[in-house]
C-alpha positions as CSV (number, residue, x, y, z in Angstrom):
1,M,122.4,-26.2,35.7
2,I,124.6,-22.6,36.7
3,T,128.0,-23.4,36.1
4,T,131.0,-22.0,37.8
5,R,132.1,-19.8,34.1
6,N,128.7,-18.3,34.3
7,R,128.3,-17.8,38.1
8,S,131.3,-15.4,37.0
9,L,129.8,-13.5,34.2
10,T,126.9,-12.7,36.0
11,Y,128.6,-12.0,39.2
12,L,130.8,-9.2,37.0
13,R,126.8,-8.3,35.2
14,W,126.3,-7.2,38.3
15,C,129.9,-5.3,39.3
16,R,128.9,-3.6,35.9
17,I,125.4,-2.5,36.9
18,G,126.4,-1.1,40.5
19,A,129.3,0.6,39.8
20,L,126.7,2.5,36.7
21,L,124.2,3.8,38.9
22,L,127.7,4.5,41.7
23,L,128.6,6.8,38.9
24,G,124.9,7.7,37.6
25,A,124.4,8.7,41.6
26,W,128.0,10.4,42.1
27,T,126.4,12.4,38.6
28,L,123.3,13.6,40.1
29,A,124.8,15.0,43.3
30,G,127.3,17.3,40.9
31,C,124.0,18.4,39.5
32,F,121.9,19.6,43.0
33,Q,125.6,21.3,44.1
34,E,124.9,25.0,44.9
35,G,126.9,27.7,43.4
36,P,129.1,30.1,45.3
37,P,129.1,31.0,48.9
38,T,126.9,34.6,49.9
39,H,126.8,35.7,53.5
40,S,123.9,35.8,55.5
41,I,123.2,39.9,56.0
42,G,119.6,39.6,54.3
43,H,119.1,35.7,55.6
44,K,120.8,33.0,57.5
45,H,121.9,30.0,54.9
46,K,121.2,26.5,56.4
47,H,123.2,24.1,54.2
48,V,124.7,21.4,56.2
49,G,124.3,20.2,59.6
50,A,127.5,21.2,62.6
51,K,129.1,17.6,62.6
52,E,128.4,17.7,58.9
53,G,131.0,20.9,58.9
54,K,128.8,23.5,58.3
55,H,129.6,26.7,56.3
56,L,133.0,25.5,55.5
57,R,131.9,25.9,51.6
58,Y,132.3,29.7,52.8
59,Q,136.2,29.1,53.3
60,D,136.4,27.0,50.0
61,P,140.0,27.0,49.0
62,D,138.7,27.0,45.2
63,R,136.7,30.7,46.1
64,Y,140.9,31.8,45.7
65,T,140.5,31.5,42.0
66,W,137.3,34.3,41.9
67,Q,137.6,36.2,44.4
68,F,140.9,37.5,44.4
69,P,140.8,38.6,48.5
70,G,144.7,39.5,48.4
71,R,143.5,42.3,45.0
72,V,140.5,43.4,46.4
73,V,141.9,44.2,50.2
74,E,144.7,46.0,48.2
75,A,141.6,47.9,46.2
76,L,140.3,49.5,49.4
77,K,143.4,51.5,50.3
78,L,142.9,50.4,54.5
79,K,145.5,52.0,56.3
80,P,146.9,51.1,60.1
81,D,144.4,52.4,62.5
82,M,141.2,52.4,60.2
83,K,137.8,51.1,61.6
84,V,135.9,48.8,59.1
85,A,132.3,46.8,59.0
86,D,132.8,44.2,57.3
87,L,129.3,43.1,56.6
88,G,127.4,39.8,56.2
89,S,131.0,38.8,57.2
90,G,130.0,35.3,57.4
91,T,132.4,32.9,58.6
92,G,135.1,35.3,58.1
93,Y,136.7,35.1,54.8
94,F,137.1,38.5,54.0
95,T,137.3,39.9,58.5
96,F,140.9,38.5,59.3
97,R,142.2,39.7,55.8
98,L,140.6,43.5,56.7
99,G,141.9,43.3,60.6
100,E,146.0,42.3,59.2
101,A,145.5,45.8,56.9
102,V,144.6,47.8,60.0
103,G,146.7,46.5,62.1
104,D,146.2,46.3,65.8
105,A,145.5,49.6,66.1
106,G,142.4,49.2,63.7
107,K,139.3,47.8,64.4
108,I,137.2,45.6,62.1
109,Y,133.0,44.6,63.1
110,A,132.4,41.4,62.1
111,L,128.5,42.0,61.4
112,D,125.7,39.2,60.7
113,I,122.9,38.5,61.4
114,D,123.5,35.4,62.2
115,G,124.9,33.9,65.2
116,E,126.1,30.6,65.0
117,M,128.3,32.1,61.9
118,N,129.3,35.2,65.1
119,A,130.7,32.0,66.8
120,I,132.8,30.9,64.1
121,V,134.6,33.8,63.7
122,N,134.7,34.1,67.4
123,K,136.4,30.4,67.5
124,E,139.2,31.7,64.5
125,A,139.4,35.2,66.5
126,V,140.9,33.0,69.4
127,K,142.7,31.5,67.1
128,K,144.6,34.1,65.6
129,Q,144.9,36.0,68.4
130,A,143.1,39.0,65.9
131,E,142.0,41.3,69.6
132,N,141.0,43.9,67.0
133,V,138.2,41.5,65.1
134,Q,135.2,42.4,67.3
135,T,131.6,40.8,65.8
136,V,128.2,42.4,66.2
137,L,124.6,40.3,66.0
138,A,123.1,43.0,63.4
139,V,119.8,43.0,62.3
140,E,117.8,42.6,59.2
141,H,117.3,46.4,58.9
142,D,120.1,48.2,60.9
143,P,123.5,46.8,60.6
144,L,124.2,48.3,64.6
145,I,127.8,48.8,64.2
146,P,128.6,50.6,67.0
147,E,130.9,52.9,66.6
148,K,131.7,55.6,63.7
149,V,133.9,53.4,61.1
150,D,136.2,54.8,57.9
151,L,134.3,51.8,55.7
152,I,130.9,49.4,55.0
153,F,132.3,46.9,53.7
154,S,130.0,43.8,51.6
155,V,130.8,41.1,49.8
156,N,128.4,39.1,48.3
157,A,125.5,40.2,50.5
158,Y,123.8,42.8,49.2
159,H,121.3,41.3,47.4
160,H,119.8,39.7,49.5
161,L,119.3,43.1,51.6
162,K,116.0,44.7,52.0
163,D,114.7,48.0,51.1
164,R,118.6,48.8,50.0
165,T,118.3,52.3,49.9
166,A,116.2,53.1,52.9
167,Y,119.1,50.4,54.6
168,F,122.0,52.3,53.4
169,K,120.5,56.1,53.7
170,N,120.1,54.7,57.2
171,A,123.6,53.4,57.3
172,A,125.2,57.4,56.3
173,R,125.2,57.1,59.9
174,Y,127.6,54.6,61.3
175,L,130.3,56.8,58.9
176,K,132.6,58.8,59.5
177,P,133.1,62.0,57.5
178,G,135.3,61.3,54.7
179,G,133.8,57.2,55.3
180,R,133.3,54.7,52.5
181,V,130.5,51.5,51.0
182,A,132.2,49.2,49.3
183,I,130.0,46.4,47.4
184,I,130.6,43.7,46.2
185,D,128.2,41.2,44.2
186,F,127.5,39.7,41.6
187,R,127.2,39.9,38.7
188,E,124.2,39.2,36.2
189,G,125.1,36.2,35.0
190,A,127.4,35.1,37.6
191,Y,125.0,33.5,39.9
192,K,121.3,32.7,40.8
193,H,121.4,35.6,43.3
194,F,122.7,38.9,41.7
195,T,122.7,42.4,41.3
196,K,122.8,44.5,38.0
197,R,125.3,47.4,38.2
198,Q,123.4,50.1,37.2
199,T,120.7,48.9,39.9
200,L,123.3,49.1,42.7
201,V,124.3,52.7,41.5
202,D,120.9,53.9,41.2
203,E,120.1,52.6,45.0
204,F,123.1,54.1,46.2
205,Q,122.6,57.8,44.8
206,A,119.2,57.7,45.9
207,A,120.3,57.0,49.1
208,G,122.6,60.3,48.8
209,Y,126.3,58.4,48.4
210,I,127.8,59.3,44.9
211,L,130.0,56.2,42.6
212,D,133.7,57.2,44.1
213,K,135.8,53.6,42.1
214,Q,134.6,50.8,40.5
215,W,137.3,47.6,39.9
216,G,137.1,45.7,37.1
217,F,139.1,43.0,37.8
218,L,136.4,39.9,39.6
219,P,135.6,37.7,37.1
220,R,132.3,37.0,38.5
221,Q,131.3,40.2,40.5
222,N,130.6,44.2,40.3
223,F,132.8,46.0,42.9
224,L,131.8,49.5,43.8
225,I,133.1,52.0,46.2
226,F,130.7,54.8,47.3
227,S,130.7,58.2,49.1
228,R,128.6,59.6,50.6
229,G,126.8,63.1,48.3
230,T,125.6,66.7,48.8
231,N,122.1,65.6,49.3
């Protein structure tokens, strides 16, 4: 006969087993979480469905602790009325910060090959009344910037581009005289996708650029600024 005490002990054992199984499931799920968000100029990222909050992790508050967006924008030394192309703009993490830096007289082109990303930026631009932000549906081999700009700016997208030397040799036609290209991409060992610093320098030199400035304050990324050389 099963006594009331035995039933209670059995119930408690099953509760413990259930709790351990749930803890294990949480731990396993953590093992498969993806790393830092990247932009999608080279290919489209499909992480979760729209109903579950698609692409929200691009705006993860934790990113602020290693991306230092305020310092990045300050380092670009943007001036009011400048025109900037945000290459691989994603959900606009930097787009609207750049827009604030150049002011109403400036222009930010948010470039992405993922139309759903652009739709998110468009919706946010209406919400923020950011009339100086315009999205552009780029293609894999060409940013399709509508006019010449003072700066092409790209964060966490460089490693996705194909034939990068040819890409930026072509992109030079979108730069104003004295225009610059700022590239921020993951360092080796910081994320599964990355670009070595020397690779960045070599590829831009081959495309006819010179290294103007490099910043070392980002813990996970290289931050290099290039301008057109004489080649």
